C-alpha positions in Angstrom: -24.6 6.4 -7.9 -23.6 7.7 -11.7 -24.8 11.3 -10.3 -22.3 11.8 -7.9 -19.4 9.6 -10.3 -20.3 12.3 -13.2 -19.9 15.4 -10.4 -17.1 14.4 -8.6 -15.1 12.7 -12.3 -13.7 16.1 -13.2 -12.1 17.2 -9.7 -8.9 16.0 -10.0 -6.7 14.8 -6.8 -3.9 17.4 -5.8 -2.1 14.5 -5.2 -2.2 13.3 -9.2 -1.8 9.8 -8.5 -4.6 7.0 -10.8 -6.6 5.0 -9.1 -4.3 1.8 -10.2 -1.7 3.8 -8.2 -3.7 4.3 -4.9 -5.1 0.7 -5.2 -1.6 -0.4 -5.4 -0.8 2.1 -2.3 -3.2 0.9 -0.3 -2.3 -3.0 -1.0 0.7 -2.8 -0.1 0.1 -0.7 3.0 -2.4 -3.2 4.4 0.7 -6.0 3.3 -1.3 -7.4 0.5 0.6 -8.6 -2.9 -0.8 -11.7 -4.7 -3.7 -9.0 -5.6 -3.4 -8.4 -9.4 -4.9 -4.9 -10.4 -6.6 -4.3 -13.9 -8.8 -3.0 -16.2 -11.3 -3.2 -17.9 -13.0 -1.2 -20.8 -16.6 -1.4 -19.0 -18.1 1.9 -17.1 -18.7 1.5 -13.6 -18.1 -2.1 -14.0 -15.0 -2.0 -10.9 -15.0 -5.1 -8.7 -13.1 -7.5 -6.7 -13.2 -11.1 -7.8 -12.1 -12.8 -4.3 -12.0 -15.9 -6.5 -9.0 -15.1 -8.6 -7.9 -12.0 -6.5 -8.0 -9.3 -8.7 -8.8 -6.1 -8.6 -10.6 -5.0 -11.7 -10.7 -1.4 -12.2 -12.8 0.3 -15.6 -10.5 2.5 -17.7 -11.9 5.5 -15.6 -10.8 4.1 -12.6 -7.5 2.2 -13.2 -5.9 5.7 -15.5 -7.8 8.5 -13.8 -6.5 11.0 -11.5 -9.9 12.4 -10.3 -11.9 12.2 -7.0 -14.2 9.4 -8.4 -12.2 7.4 -9.6 -9.7 7.2 -6.9 -12.3 6.8 -4.8 -13.6 4.8 -6.4 -10.7 2.4 -6.4 -9.8 2.7 -2.8 -13.5 1.4 -2.6 -13.4 -2.0 -4.3 -9.6 -2.1 -2.7 -11.2 -2.5 0.4 -13.1 -5.5 -0.1 -9.9 -7.1 -1.0 -8.9 -6.0 2.7 
């Protein structure tokens, strides 16, 4: 996981959107409006917390516009769905 993340963290997405923006877009498209997206300082600590309805993204995933950041954010959003 870490090696794949490291490799794709240097590959920007062509749209220039961040991981947080992707997560919000996916949730909106899925009709989910009660999940909070928050930033965490923990590297690769990205997760969905169903008890508090929070999608927690590392700073790299939250603000990042790399393929890795967007992919991690989309994956975690899938757990919320």
